[in-house]
PDB file of N, CA, C and O in Angstrom:
ATOM      1  N   UNK A   1     102.870 102.253 106.944  1.00  0.00           N
ATOM      2  CA  UNK A   1     101.684 100.996 107.372  1.00  0.00           C
ATOM      3  C   UNK A   1     100.495 101.357 107.978  1.00  0.00           C
ATOM      4  O   UNK A   1      99.456 100.708 108.097  1.00  0.00           O
ATOM      5  N   UNK A   2     100.920 103.049 108.539  1.00  0.00           N
ATOM      6  CA  UNK A   2     100.027 103.438 109.001  1.00  0.00           C
ATOM      7  C   UNK A   2      98.370 103.584 107.998  1.00  0.00           C
ATOM      8  O   UNK A   2      97.244 103.170 108.272  1.00  0.00           O
ATOM      9  N   UNK A   3      98.942 104.418 106.694  1.00  0.00           N
ATOM     10  CA  UNK A   3      98.224 104.401 105.519  1.00  0.00           C
ATOM     11  C   UNK A   3      97.036 103.176 105.096  1.00  0.00           C
ATOM     12  O   UNK A   3      95.821 103.054 104.937  1.00  0.00           O
ATOM     13  N   UNK A   4      98.396 102.329 105.036  1.00  0.00           N
ATOM     14  CA  UNK A   4      97.971 100.992 105.002  1.00  0.00           C
ATOM     15  C   UNK A   4      96.602 100.090 105.769  1.00  0.00           C
ATOM     16  O   UNK A   4      95.783  99.280 105.335  1.00  0.00           O
ATOM     17  N   UNK A   5      96.910 100.834 107.381  1.00  0.00           N
ATOM     18  CA  UNK A   5      95.733 100.506 108.157  1.00  0.00           C
ATOM     19  C   UNK A   5      94.627 100.998 107.834  1.00  0.00           C
ATOM     20  O   UNK A   5      93.536 100.428 107.834  1.00  0.00           O
ATOM     21  N   UNK A   6      95.025 102.767 107.364  1.00  0.00           N
ATOM     22  CA  UNK A   6      93.290 103.701 107.430  1.00  0.00           C
ATOM     23  C   UNK A   6      93.002 103.161 105.982  1.00  0.00           C
ATOM     24  O   UNK A   6      91.823 103.108 105.631  1.00  0.00           O
ATOM     25  N   UNK A   7      93.862 102.807 105.224  1.00  0.00           N
ATOM     26  CA  UNK A   7      92.928 102.202 104.009  1.00  0.00           C
ATOM     27  C   UNK A   7      91.743 101.001 103.420  1.00  0.00           C
ATOM     28  O   UNK A   7      90.736 100.958 102.714  1.00  0.00           O
ATOM     29  N   UNK A   8      92.640 100.076 104.251  1.00  0.00           N
ATOM     30  CA  UNK A   8      92.033  98.282 105.335  1.00  0.00           C
ATOM     31  C   UNK A   8      90.262  99.201 105.484  1.00  0.00           C
ATOM     32  O   UNK A   8      89.245  99.128 104.794  1.00  0.00           O
ATOM     33  N   UNK A   9      90.721 100.234 107.085  1.00  0.00           N
ATOM     34  CA  UNK A   9      89.888 100.295 107.633  1.00  0.00           C
ATOM     35  C   UNK A   9      88.313 101.081 106.485  1.00  0.00           C
ATOM     36  O   UNK A   9      87.094 100.942 106.584  1.00  0.00           O
ATOM     37  N   UNK A  10      89.118 101.802 105.588  1.00  0.00           N
ATOM     38  CA  UNK A  10      88.015 102.513 105.115  1.00  0.00           C
ATOM     39  C   UNK A  10      87.288 101.966 104.152  1.00  0.00           C
ATOM     40  O   UNK A  10      86.359 102.594 103.643  1.00  0.00           O
ATOM     41  N   UNK A  11      87.682 100.461 103.692  1.00  0.00           N
ATOM     42  CA  UNK A  11      87.151 100.054 102.561  1.00  0.00           C
ATOM     43  C   UNK A  11      86.180  99.293 103.452  1.00  0.00           C
ATOM     44  O   UNK A  11      84.990  99.609 103.463  1.00  0.00           O
ATOM     45  N   UNK A  12      86.749  98.099 104.349  1.00  0.00           N
ATOM     46  CA  UNK A  12      85.817  97.764 105.333  1.00  0.00           C
ATOM     47  C   UNK A  12      84.618  98.641 105.741  1.00  0.00           C
ATOM     48  O   UNK A  12      83.606  97.953 105.614  1.00  0.00           O
ATOM     49  N   UNK A  13      84.353  99.725 106.124  1.00  0.00           N
ATOM     50  CA  UNK A  13      83.920 100.489 106.225  1.00  0.00           C
ATOM     51  C   UNK A  13      82.851 100.932 104.703  1.00  0.00           C
ATOM     52  O   UNK A  13      81.672 101.289 104.677  1.00  0.00           O
ATOM     53  N   UNK A  14      83.481 100.801 103.973  1.00  0.00           N
ATOM     54  CA  UNK A  14      82.949 100.965 102.622  1.00  0.00           C
ATOM     55  C   UNK A  14      81.840 100.235 101.838  1.00  0.00           C
ATOM     56  O   UNK A  14      80.953 100.581 101.058  1.00  0.00           O
ATOM     57  N   UNK A  15      82.395  98.739 102.537  1.00  0.00           N
ATOM     58  CA  UNK A  15      82.578  97.163 101.288  1.00  0.00           C
ATOM     59  C   UNK A  15      80.820  97.464 101.198  1.00  0.00           C
ATOM     60  O   UNK A  15      80.306  97.913 100.174  1.00  0.00           O
ATOM     61  N   UNK A  16      80.106  97.164 102.330  1.00  0.00           N
ATOM     62  CA  UNK A  16      78.828  96.641 102.219  1.00  0.00           C
ATOM     63  C   UNK A  16      77.751  97.895 101.607  1.00  0.00           C
ATOM     64  O   UNK A  16      76.810  97.456 100.947  1.00  0.00           O
ATOM     65  N   UNK A  17      77.802  99.036 101.735  1.00  0.00           N
ATOM     66  CA  UNK A  17      76.713 100.268 101.428  1.00  0.00           C
ATOM     67  C   UNK A  17      77.232 100.229  99.381  1.00  0.00           C
ATOM     68  O   UNK A  17      76.522 100.379  98.387  1.00  0.00           O
ATOM     69  N   UNK A  18      78.965  99.920  99.545  1.00  0.00           N
ATOM     70  CA  UNK A  18      78.732 100.054  97.799  1.00  0.00           C
ATOM     71  C   UNK A  18      78.768  98.739  97.191  1.00  0.00           C
ATOM     72  O   UNK A  18      78.875  98.607  95.971  1.00  0.00           O
ATOM     73  N   UNK A  19      78.647  97.370  98.309  1.00  0.00           N
ATOM     74  CA  UNK A  19      78.250  96.116  97.226  1.00  0.00           C
ATOM     75  C   UNK A  19      76.452  96.206  96.894  1.00  0.00           C
ATOM     76  O   UNK A  19      75.822  95.920  95.877  1.00  0.00           O
ATOM     77  N   UNK A  20      76.020  96.710  98.183  1.00  0.00           N
ATOM     78  CA  UNK A  20      74.847  97.246  97.636  1.00  0.00           C
ATOM     79  C   UNK A  20      74.723  97.879  96.409  1.00  0.00           C
ATOM     80  O   UNK A  20      74.145  97.549  95.373  1.00  0.00           O
ATOM     81  N   UNK A  21      75.246  98.656  96.659  1.00  0.00           N
ATOM     82  CA  UNK A  21      74.662  99.619  94.946  1.00  0.00           C
ATOM     83  C   UNK A  21      75.412  98.764  94.132  1.00  0.00           C
ATOM     84  O   UNK A  21      74.530  98.264  93.433  1.00  0.00           O
ATOM     85  N   UNK A  22      76.110  98.441  93.895  1.00  0.00           N
ATOM     86  CA  UNK A  22      76.878  97.342  92.581  1.00  0.00           C
ATOM     87  C   UNK A  22      75.716  96.369  92.484  1.00  0.00           C
ATOM     88  O   UNK A  22      75.672  96.065  91.291  1.00  0.00           O
ATOM     89  N   UNK A  23      74.627  95.642  93.218  1.00  0.00           N
ATOM     90  CA  UNK A  23      74.512  94.269  93.494  1.00  0.00           C
ATOM     91  C   UNK A  23      73.015  95.487  92.476  1.00  0.00           C
ATOM     92  O   UNK A  23      72.656  95.031  91.390  1.00  0.00           O
ATOM     93  N   UNK A  24      72.346  96.850  92.941  1.00  0.00           N
ATOM     94  CA  UNK A  24      71.678  97.494  93.031  1.00  0.00           C
ATOM     95  C   UNK A  24      71.033  97.822  91.222  1.00  0.00           C
ATOM     96  O   UNK A  24      69.875  97.749  90.812  1.00  0.00           O
ATOM     97  N   UNK A  25      72.134  98.135  90.572  1.00  0.00           N
ATOM     98  CA  UNK A  25      72.584  98.134  89.078  1.00  0.00           C
ATOM     99  C   UNK A  25      71.885  97.732  88.699  1.00  0.00           C
ATOM    100  O   UNK A  25      71.899  96.542  89.014  1.00  0.00           O
ATOM    101  N   UNK A  26      70.611  98.109  87.726  1.00  0.00           N
ATOM    102  CA  UNK A  26      69.817  96.948  86.764  1.00  0.00           C
ATOM    103  C   UNK A  26      70.601  96.235  85.997  1.00  0.00           C
ATOM    104  O   UNK A  26      70.242  95.207  85.425  1.00  0.00           O
ATOM    105  N   UNK A  27      71.330  96.562  85.958  1.00  0.00           N
ATOM    106  CA  UNK A  27      72.129  95.818  84.471  1.00  0.00           C
ATOM    107  C   UNK A  27      71.997  94.330  85.312  1.00  0.00           C
ATOM    108  O   UNK A  27      71.196  93.395  85.347  1.00  0.00           O
ATOM    109  N   UNK A  28      73.600  94.795  86.123  1.00  0.00           N
ATOM    110  CA  UNK A  28      73.831  93.616  87.150  1.00  0.00           C
ATOM    111  C   UNK A  28      72.804  93.055  88.328  1.00  0.00           C
ATOM    112  O   UNK A  28      73.084  92.249  89.214  1.00  0.00           O
ATOM    113  N   UNK A  29      71.729  93.614  88.119  1.00  0.00           N
ATOM    114  CA  UNK A  29      70.573  92.637  88.882  1.00  0.00           C
ATOM    115  C   UNK A  29      69.686  91.634  87.313  1.00  0.00           C
ATOM    116  O   UNK A  29      68.736  90.854  87.369  1.00  0.00           O
ATOM    117  N   UNK A  30      70.292  91.982  86.391  1.00  0.00           N
ATOM    118  CA  UNK A  30      69.489  91.440  85.846  1.00  0.00           C
ATOM    119  C   UNK A  30      70.285  90.148  85.180  1.00  0.00           C
ATOM    120  O   UNK A  30      69.986  89.081  84.644  1.00  0.00           O
ATOM    121  N   UNK A  31      71.570  90.943  85.563  1.00  0.00           N
ATOM    122  CA  UNK A  31      72.795  89.799  84.496  1.00  0.00           C
ATOM    123  C   UNK A  31      72.992  88.457  86.084  1.00  0.00           C
ATOM    124  O   UNK A  31      73.566  87.372  85.988  1.00  0.00           O
ATOM    125  N   UNK A  32      72.425  88.931  87.178  1.00  0.00           N
ATOM    126  CA  UNK A  32      72.603  87.811  88.120  1.00  0.00           C
ATOM    127  C   UNK A  32      71.043  87.257  88.082  1.00  0.00           C
ATOM    128  O   UNK A  32      71.157  86.042  88.245  1.00  0.00           O
ATOM    129  N   UNK A  33      70.241  87.440  88.003  1.00  0.00           N
ATOM    130  CA  UNK A  33      68.965  86.840  88.283  1.00  0.00           C
ATOM    131  C   UNK A  33      68.740  85.538  86.434  1.00  0.00           C
ATOM    132  O   UNK A  33      67.843  84.733  86.184  1.00  0.00           O
ATOM    133  N   UNK A  34      69.932  85.908  85.630  1.00  0.00           N
ATOM    134  CA  UNK A  34      69.557  85.045  84.385  1.00  0.00           C
ATOM    135  C   UNK A  34      70.724  84.201  83.985  1.00  0.00           C
ATOM    136  O   UNK A  34      71.938  84.400  84.043  1.00  0.00           O
ATOM    137  N   UNK A  35      70.271  83.575  83.720  1.00  0.00           N
ATOM    138  CA  UNK A  35      71.219  81.959  83.803  1.00  0.00           C
ATOM    139  C   UNK A  35      72.691  82.043  83.192  1.00  0.00           C
ATOM    140  O   UNK A  35      73.460  81.083  83.146  1.00  0.00           O
ATOM    141  N   UNK A  36      73.106  83.927  82.512  1.00  0.00           N
ATOM    142  CA  UNK A  36      74.150  83.554  81.525  1.00  0.00           C
ATOM    143  C   UNK A  36      74.818  83.682  83.221  1.00  0.00           C
ATOM    144  O   UNK A  36      75.721  82.891  83.494  1.00  0.00           O
ATOM    145  N   UNK A  37      74.260  84.890  84.553  1.00  0.00           N
ATOM    146  CA  UNK A  37      74.760  85.075  85.782  1.00  0.00           C
ATOM    147  C   UNK A  37      75.252  84.218  86.477  1.00  0.00           C
ATOM    148  O   UNK A  37      76.286  84.332  87.136  1.00  0.00           O
ATOM    149  N   UNK A  38      74.139  82.724  86.344  1.00  0.00           N
ATOM    150  CA  UNK A  38      74.507  81.590  86.620  1.00  0.00           C
ATOM    151  C   UNK A  38      75.856  80.588  86.137  1.00  0.00           C
ATOM    152  O   UNK A  38      76.819  80.133  86.754  1.00  0.00           O
ATOM    153  N   UNK A  39      75.330  80.490  84.524  1.00  0.00           N
ATOM    154  CA  UNK A  39      76.803  80.388  84.217  1.00  0.00           C
ATOM    155  C   UNK A  39      77.955  80.699  84.712  1.00  0.00           C
ATOM    156  O   UNK A  39      78.517  79.810  85.351  1.00  0.00           O
ATOM    157  N   UNK A  40      78.531  81.810  84.597  1.00  0.00           N
ATOM    158  CA  UNK A  40      79.307  82.775  84.774  1.00  0.00           C
ATOM    159  C   UNK A  40      80.222  82.237  86.601  1.00  0.00           C
ATOM    160  O   UNK A  40      81.355  82.330  87.074  1.00  0.00           O
ATOM    161  N   UNK A  41      78.826  81.678  87.069  1.00  0.00           N
ATOM    162  CA  UNK A  41      79.667  80.828  88.186  1.00  0.00           C
ATOM    163  C   UNK A  41      79.792  79.855  88.423  1.00  0.00           C
ATOM    164  O   UNK A  41      80.239  79.369  89.462  1.00  0.00           O
ATOM    165  N   UNK A  42      79.327  79.236  87.272  1.00  0.00           N
ATOM    166  CA  UNK A  42      79.748  77.557  87.661  1.00  0.00           C
ATOM    167  C   UNK A  42      80.824  76.989  87.897  1.00  0.00           C
ATOM    168  O   UNK A  42      80.991  76.152  88.783  1.00  0.00           O
ATOM    169  N   UNK A  43      81.840  77.481  86.951  1.00  0.00           N
ATOM    170  CA  UNK A  43      83.014  76.735  87.347  1.00  0.00           C
ATOM    171  C   UNK A  43      83.605  77.221  89.191  1.00  0.00           C
ATOM    172  O   UNK A  43      84.508  76.587  89.737  1.00  0.00           O
ATOM    173  N   UNK A  44      82.857  78.456  89.911  1.00  0.00           N
ATOM    174  CA  UNK A  44      83.673  78.563  90.902  1.00  0.00           C
ATOM    175  C   UNK A  44      82.619  77.674  91.738  1.00  0.00           C
ATOM    176  O   UNK A  44      82.836  77.374  92.912  1.00  0.00           O
ATOM    177  N   UNK A  45      81.371  77.245  90.987  1.00  0.00           N
ATOM    178  CA  UNK A  45      80.939  76.291  92.107  1.00  0.00           C
ATOM    179  C   UNK A  45      81.353  75.014  92.260  1.00  0.00           C
ATOM    180  O   UNK A  45      81.383  74.428  93.342  1.00  0.00           O
ATOM    181  N   UNK A  46      81.706  74.516  91.113  1.00  0.00           N
ATOM    182  CA  UNK A  46      82.675  72.825  90.906  1.00  0.00           C
ATOM    183  C   UNK A  46      83.867  73.636  91.548  1.00  0.00           C
ATOM    184  O   UNK A  46      84.071  72.940  92.543  1.00  0.00           O
ATOM    185  N   UNK A  47      84.807  74.690  91.614  1.00  0.00           N
ATOM    186  CA  UNK A  47      85.468  74.713  92.416  1.00  0.00           C
ATOM    187  C   UNK A  47      85.719  74.635  94.138  1.00  0.00           C
ATOM    188  O   UNK A  47      86.601  74.383  94.959  1.00  0.00           O
ATOM    189  N   UNK A  48      84.560  74.962  94.063  1.00  0.00           N
ATOM    190  CA  UNK A  48      84.154  74.898  95.667  1.00  0.00           C
ATOM    191  C   UNK A  48      83.318  73.786  96.212  1.00  0.00           C
ATOM    192  O   UNK A  48      83.246  73.822  97.440  1.00  0.00           O
ATOM    193  N   UNK A  49      82.600  72.711  95.584  1.00  0.00           N
ATOM    194  CA  UNK A  49      81.642  71.228  95.788  1.00  0.00           C
ATOM    195  C   UNK A  49      80.518  71.863  95.760  1.00  0.00           C
ATOM    196  O   UNK A  49      79.632  71.499  96.533  1.00  0.00           O
ATOM    197  N   UNK A  50      80.324  72.823  94.974  1.00  0.00           N
ATOM    198  CA  UNK A  50      78.525  73.400  95.651  1.00  0.00           C
ATOM    199  C   UNK A  50      77.794  72.048  95.128  1.00  0.00           C
ATOM    200  O   UNK A  50      78.040  71.228  94.243  1.00  0.00           O
ATOM    201  N   UNK A  51      76.902  72.189  95.981  1.00  0.00           N
ATOM    202  CA  UNK A  51      75.530  70.725  95.553  1.00  0.00           C
ATOM    203  C   UNK A  51      74.560  71.525  95.252  1.00  0.00           C
ATOM    204  O   UNK A  51      73.420  71.063  95.285  1.00  0.00           O
ATOM    205  N   UNK A  52      74.782  73.016  94.857  1.00  0.00           N
ATOM    206  CA  UNK A  52      73.390  73.934  94.402  1.00  0.00           C
ATOM    207  C   UNK A  52      72.056  74.283  95.523  1.00  0.00           C
ATOM    208  O   UNK A  52      71.784  73.595  96.506  1.00  0.00           O
ATOM    209  N   UNK A  53      71.653  74.976  95.277  1.00  0.00           N
ATOM    210  CA  UNK A  53      70.979  75.710  96.064  1.00  0.00           C
ATOM    211  C   UNK A  53      71.091  77.094  96.676  1.00  0.00           C
ATOM    212  O   UNK A  53      71.245  78.158  96.077  1.00  0.00           O
ATOM    213  N   UNK A  54      70.955  76.824  98.336  1.00  0.00           N
ATOM    214  CA  UNK A  54      71.644  77.544  99.295  1.00  0.00           C
ATOM    215  C   UNK A  54      72.750  77.828  99.201  1.00  0.00           C
ATOM    216  O   UNK A  54      72.950  79.041  99.275  1.00  0.00           O
ATOM    217  N   UNK A  55      73.802  77.075  99.033  1.00  0.00           N
ATOM    218  CA  UNK A  55      75.241  76.660  98.860  1.00  0.00           C
ATOM    219  C   UNK A  55      75.524  77.405  97.367  1.00  0.00           C
ATOM    220  O   UNK A  55      76.690  77.740  97.159  1.00  0.00           O
ATOM    221  N   UNK A  56      74.738  77.623  96.545  1.00  0.00           N
ATOM    222  CA  UNK A  56      75.401  78.543  95.219  1.00  0.00           C
ATOM    223  C   UNK A  56      75.110  79.877  95.840  1.00  0.00           C
ATOM    224  O   UNK A  56      75.963  80.765  95.845  1.00  0.00           O
ATOM    225  N   UNK A  57      73.649  80.066  96.483  1.00  0.00           N
ATOM    226  CA  UNK A  57      73.575  81.678  96.716  1.00  0.00           C
ATOM    227  C   UNK A  57      74.416  82.356  97.850  1.00  0.00           C
ATOM    228  O   UNK A  57      74.281  83.513  98.248  1.00  0.00           O
ATOM    229  N   UNK A  58      75.234  81.499  98.256  1.00  0.00           N
ATOM    230  CA  UNK A  58      75.938  81.937  99.384  1.00  0.00           C
ATOM    231  C   UNK A  58      77.560  81.772  98.723  1.00  0.00           C
ATOM    232  O   UNK A  58      78.605  81.945  99.349  1.00  0.00           O
ATOM    233  N   UNK A  59      77.439  81.449  97.511  1.00  0.00           N
ATOM    234  CA  UNK A  59      78.943  81.033  96.694  1.00  0.00           C
ATOM    235  C   UNK A  59      78.682  82.759  95.712  1.00  0.00           C
ATOM    236  O   UNK A  59      79.743  83.349  95.512  1.00  0.00           O
ATOM    237  N   UNK A  60      76.847  83.779  94.932  1.00  0.00           N
ATOM    238  CA  UNK A  60      77.390  84.312  94.752  1.00  0.00           C
ATOM    239  C   UNK A  60      77.083  85.812  95.681  1.00  0.00           C
ATOM    240  O   UNK A  60      77.188  86.878  95.073  1.00  0.00           O
ATOM    241  N   UNK A  61      76.815  85.817  96.735  1.00  0.00           N
ATOM    242  CA  UNK A  61      76.529  86.502  97.372  1.00  0.00           C
ATOM    243  C   UNK A  61      78.393  87.024  98.024  1.00  0.00           C
ATOM    244  O   UNK A  61      78.967  88.090  97.801  1.00  0.00           O
ATOM    245  N   UNK A  62      78.885  85.876  98.800  1.00  0.00           N
ATOM    246  CA  UNK A  62      80.540  86.021  98.728  1.00  0.00           C
ATOM    247  C   UNK A  62      80.859  86.816  97.674  1.00  0.00           C
ATOM    248  O   UNK A  62      81.172  87.987  97.889  1.00  0.00           O
ATOM    249  N   UNK A  63      80.827  86.293  96.355  1.00  0.00           N
ATOM    250  CA  UNK A  63      81.908  86.954  95.087  1.00  0.00           C
ATOM    251  C   UNK A  63      81.500  88.617  95.356  1.00  0.00           C
ATOM    252  O   UNK A  63      82.411  89.438  95.251  1.00  0.00           O
ATOM    253  N   UNK A  64      80.213  89.053  95.678  1.00  0.00           N
ATOM    254  CA  UNK A  64      79.767  90.371  95.192  1.00  0.00           C
ATOM    255  C   UNK A  64      80.268  90.849  96.484  1.00  0.00           C
ATOM    256  O   UNK A  64      80.615  92.021  96.340  1.00  0.00           O
ATOM    257  N   UNK A  65      80.489  90.369  97.910  1.00  0.00           N
ATOM    258  CA  UNK A  65      80.905  90.725  98.844  1.00  0.00           C
ATOM    259  C   UNK A  65      82.986  91.186  98.072  1.00  0.00           C
ATOM    260  O   UNK A  65      83.586  92.247  97.907  1.00  0.00           O
ATOM    261  N   UNK A  66      83.180  90.410  97.950  1.00  0.00           N
ATOM    262  CA  UNK A  66      84.821  89.922  97.406  1.00  0.00           C
ATOM    263  C   UNK A  66      85.337  91.413  96.468  1.00  0.00           C
ATOM    264  O   UNK A  66      86.359  92.098  96.517  1.00  0.00           O
ATOM    265  N   UNK A  67      83.862  91.502  95.490  1.00  0.00           N
ATOM    266  CA  UNK A  67      84.183  92.857  94.223  1.00  0.00           C
ATOM    267  C   UNK A  67      83.992  93.650  95.081  1.00  0.00           C
ATOM    268  O   UNK A  67      84.886  94.497  95.088  1.00  0.00           O
ATOM    269  N   UNK A  68      82.888  93.874  96.193  1.00  0.00           N
ATOM    270  CA  UNK A  68      82.552  94.716  96.851  1.00  0.00           C
ATOM    271  C   UNK A  68      83.729  95.841  97.580  1.00  0.00           C
ATOM    272  O   UNK A  68      83.772  97.067  97.683  1.00  0.00           O
ATOM    273  N   UNK A  69      84.636  94.700  98.013  1.00  0.00           N
ATOM    274  CA  UNK A  69      85.832  95.071  99.029  1.00  0.00           C
ATOM    275  C   UNK A  69      86.593  95.895  98.237  1.00  0.00           C
ATOM    276  O   UNK A  69      87.051  96.973  98.614  1.00  0.00           O
ATOM    277  N   UNK A  70      86.820  95.142  96.532  1.00  0.00           N
ATOM    278  CA  UNK A  70      88.031  95.351  95.826  1.00  0.00           C
ATOM    279  C   UNK A  70      87.484  97.344  95.291  1.00  0.00           C
ATOM    280  O   UNK A  70      88.086  98.404  95.117  1.00  0.00           O
ATOM    281  N   UNK A  71      86.569  97.036  95.251  1.00  0.00           N
ATOM    282  CA  UNK A  71      86.323  97.942  94.453  1.00  0.00           C
ATOM    283  C   UNK A  71      86.115  99.407  96.169  1.00  0.00           C
ATOM    284  O   UNK A  71      86.458 100.571  95.965  1.00  0.00           O
ATOM    285  N   UNK A  72      85.777  99.151  97.021  1.00  0.00           N
ATOM    286  CA  UNK A  72      86.157  99.694  97.789  1.00  0.00           C
ATOM    287  C   UNK A  72      87.451 100.254  98.715  1.00  0.00           C
ATOM    288  O   UNK A  72      87.672 101.070  99.610  1.00  0.00           O
ATOM    289  N   UNK A  73      88.049  99.406  98.010  1.00  0.00           N
ATOM    290  CA  UNK A  73      89.877  99.492  98.963  1.00  0.00           C
ATOM    291  C   UNK A  73      90.309 100.530  97.685  1.00  0.00           C
ATOM    292  O   UNK A  73      90.902 101.550  98.035  1.00  0.00           O
ATOM    293  N   UNK A  74      90.041 100.338  96.145  1.00  0.00           N
ATOM    294  CA  UNK A  74      90.266 101.134  95.239  1.00  0.00           C
ATOM    295  C   UNK A  74      89.533 102.905  96.162  1.00  0.00           C
ATOM    296  O   UNK A  74      90.183 103.889  96.511  1.00  0.00           O
ATOM    297  N   UNK A  75      88.815 102.782  96.217  1.00  0.00           N
ATOM    298  CA  UNK A  75      88.238 103.943  96.713  1.00  0.00           C
ATOM    299  C   UNK A  75      88.852 104.337  97.564  1.00  0.00           C
ATOM    300  O   UNK A  75      89.016 105.534  97.801  1.00  0.00           O
ATOM    301  N   UNK A  76      89.292 103.458  98.165  1.00  0.00           N
ATOM    302  CA  UNK A  76      89.515 104.223  99.451  1.00  0.00           C
ATOM    303  C   UNK A  76      91.322 104.757  99.249  1.00  0.00           C
ATOM    304  O   UNK A  76      91.720 105.706  99.924  1.00  0.00           O
ATOM    305  N   UNK A  77      92.087 104.180  98.468  1.00  0.00           N
ATOM    306  CA  UNK A  77      93.235 104.346  98.295  1.00  0.00           C
ATOM    307  C   UNK A  77      93.754 105.635  97.127  1.00  0.00           C
ATOM    308  O   UNK A  77      94.781 106.312  97.127  1.00  0.00           O
ATOM    309  N   UNK A  78      92.400 105.626  96.035  1.00  0.00           N
ATOM    310  CA  UNK A  78      91.989 106.971  95.700  1.00  0.00           C
ATOM    311  C   UNK A  78      91.918 108.590  96.553  1.00  0.00           C
ATOM    312  O   UNK A  78      92.636 109.570  96.352  1.00  0.00           O
ATOM    313  N   UNK A  79      90.622 108.403  97.684  1.00  0.00           N
ATOM    314  CA  UNK A  79      90.991 108.985  98.671  1.00  0.00           C
ATOM    315  C   UNK A  79      91.539 109.086  99.506  1.00  0.00           C
ATOM    316  O   UNK A  79      91.051 109.688 100.463  1.00  0.00           O
ATOM    317  N   UNK A  80      92.826 108.549  99.569  1.00  0.00           N
ATOM    318  CA  UNK A  80      93.719 108.858 100.459  1.00  0.00           C
ATOM    319  C   UNK A  80      95.047 109.130  99.835  1.00  0.00           C
ATOM    320  O   UNK A  80      96.065 109.216 100.523  1.00  0.00           O
ATOM    321  N   UNK A  81      95.046 109.268  98.508  1.00  0.00           N
ATOM    322  CA  UNK A  81      96.172 109.873  97.721  1.00  0.00           C
ATOM    323  C   UNK A  81      95.630 110.940  97.396  1.00  0.00           C
ATOM    324  O   UNK A  81      96.553 111.689  97.718  1.00  0.00           O
ATOM    325  N   UNK A  82      94.629 111.797  96.896  1.00  0.00           N
ATOM    326  CA  UNK A  82      93.809 112.623  96.339  1.00  0.00           C
ATOM    327  C   UNK A  82      94.123 113.966  98.521  1.00  0.00           C
ATOM    328  O   UNK A  82      94.348 115.111  98.915  1.00  0.00           O
ATOM    329  N   UNK A  83      93.895 112.666  98.979  1.00  0.00           N
ATOM    330  CA  UNK A  83      94.308 113.827 100.803  1.00  0.00           C
ATOM    331  C   UNK A  83      95.360 114.069 101.165  1.00  0.00           C
ATOM    332  O   UNK A  83      95.507 114.847 102.107  1.00  0.00           O
ATOM    333  N   UNK A  84      96.581 113.405 100.454  1.00  0.00           N
ATOM    334  CA  UNK A  84      97.580 113.017 100.130  1.00  0.00           C
ATOM    335  C   UNK A  84      98.229 114.670  99.499  1.00  0.00           C
ATOM    336  O   UNK A  84      98.790 115.727  99.787  1.00  0.00           O
ATOM    337  N   UNK A  85      97.800 114.091  98.766  1.00  0.00           N
ATOM    338  CA  UNK A  85      98.614 115.331  97.339  1.00  0.00           C
ATOM    339  C   UNK A  85      97.245 116.880  97.593  1.00  0.00           C
ATOM    340  O   UNK A  85      97.381 117.900  96.918  1.00  0.00           O
ATOM    341  N   UNK A  86      96.146 116.752  98.556  1.00  0.00           N
ATOM    342  CA  UNK A  86      96.394 118.171  98.494  1.00  0.00           C
ATOM    343  C   UNK A  86      96.889 118.677  99.825  1.00  0.00           C
ATOM    344  O   UNK A  86      97.370 119.810  99.829  1.00  0.00           O
ATOM    345  N   UNK A  87      96.832 117.881 101.154  1.00  0.00           N
ATOM    346  CA  UNK A  87      97.749 118.369 101.947  1.00  0.00           C
ATOM    347  C   UNK A  87      99.191 118.779 101.613  1.00  0.00           C
ATOM    348  O   UNK A  87      99.635 119.712 102.280  1.00  0.00           O
ATOM    349  N   UNK A  88      99.984 118.236 100.695  1.00  0.00           N
ATOM    350  CA  UNK A  88     101.185 118.291 100.379  1.00  0.00           C
ATOM    351  C   UNK A  88     101.390 119.663  99.516  1.00  0.00           C
ATOM    352  O   UNK A  88     102.431 120.315  99.442  1.00  0.00           O
ATOM    353  N   UNK A  89     100.262 119.915  98.942  1.00  0.00           N
ATOM    354  CA  UNK A  89     100.174 121.142  97.852  1.00  0.00           C
ATOM    355  C   UNK A  89     100.188 122.554  98.778  1.00  0.00           C
ATOM    356  O   UNK A  89     100.818 123.563  98.460  1.00  0.00           O
ATOM    357  N   UNK A  90      99.251 122.391 100.150  1.00  0.00           N
ATOM    358  CA  UNK A  90      98.678 123.209 100.996  1.00  0.00           C
ATOM    359  C   UNK A  90     100.668 123.837 101.765  1.00  0.00           C
ATOM    360  O   UNK A  90     101.424 124.772 102.029  1.00  0.00           O
ATOM    361  N   UNK A  91     100.556 123.096 101.751  1.00  0.00           N
ATOM    362  CA  UNK A  91     101.885 123.128 103.282  1.00  0.00           C
ATOM    363  C   UNK A  91     103.087 123.802 102.412  1.00  0.00           C
ATOM    364  O   UNK A  91     104.084 124.146 103.047  1.00  0.00           O
ATOM    365  N   UNK A  92     103.058 124.070 100.653  1.00  0.00           N
ATOM    366  CA  UNK A  92     103.813 124.736 100.693  1.00  0.00           C
ATOM    367  C   UNK A  92     103.822 126.087 100.418  1.00  0.00           C
ATOM    368  O   UNK A  92     104.864 126.732 100.529  1.00  0.00           O
TER     369      UNK A  92
END
């Protein structure tokens, strides 16, 4: 339980920098600005009842934050596993 809370706390701390890093990748930036990026989100717009404009941008922003959190969670779990493994090998 303690490791899970530490992992979630680390992921929350890393979420914003990771999300900014993902969005600043040139390929992702071009894709989000293109019609292909917009078409990718159309089912999500329809599911959430978006009427266009700022609502669509809010949905895209929230989706990138969710992706950033998931990536941060994976990175935090990997970091905790590496630290745990290093601590375990140094005890021997």
